[in-house]
C-alpha positions in Angstrom: -94.7 -33.0 48.2 -94.3 -33.0 44.4 -90.7 -32.5 43.1 -90.0 -30.5 40.0 -89.1 -33.7 38.2 -92.6 -35.1 39.1 -94.2 -31.9 38.0 -92.4 -32.1 34.7 -93.5 -35.7 34.1 -97.1 -34.6 34.9 -96.8 -31.6 32.5 -95.6 -33.8 29.7 -98.5 -36.1 30.1 -101.0 -33.2 30.3 -99.5 -31.4 27.3 -99.6 -34.5 25.1 -103.2 -35.2 26.1 -104.0 -31.6 25.2 -102.5 -32.1 21.7 -99.5 -29.8 22.2 -96.8 -30.0 19.6 -94.0 -32.4 20.4 -91.6 -29.5 19.9 -93.4 -27.4 22.4 -93.4 -30.2 25.0 -89.7 -30.8 24.4 -88.9 -27.1 24.6 -90.7 -26.6 27.9 -89.2 -29.8 29.3 -85.7 -28.7 28.3 -86.2 -25.2 29.7 -87.6 -26.4 33.0 -85.1 -29.3 33.2 -82.3 -26.8 33.9 -83.9 -26.2 37.3 -84.6 -29.9 38.1 
């Protein structure tokens, strides 16, 4: 089973590979991090 923390790491990798803005990646990570 994937934990929320694992999913967040996977999202960061995916978002960077897709060329998302570092600010966007940081914002999502920060927002989701409250639940981790």
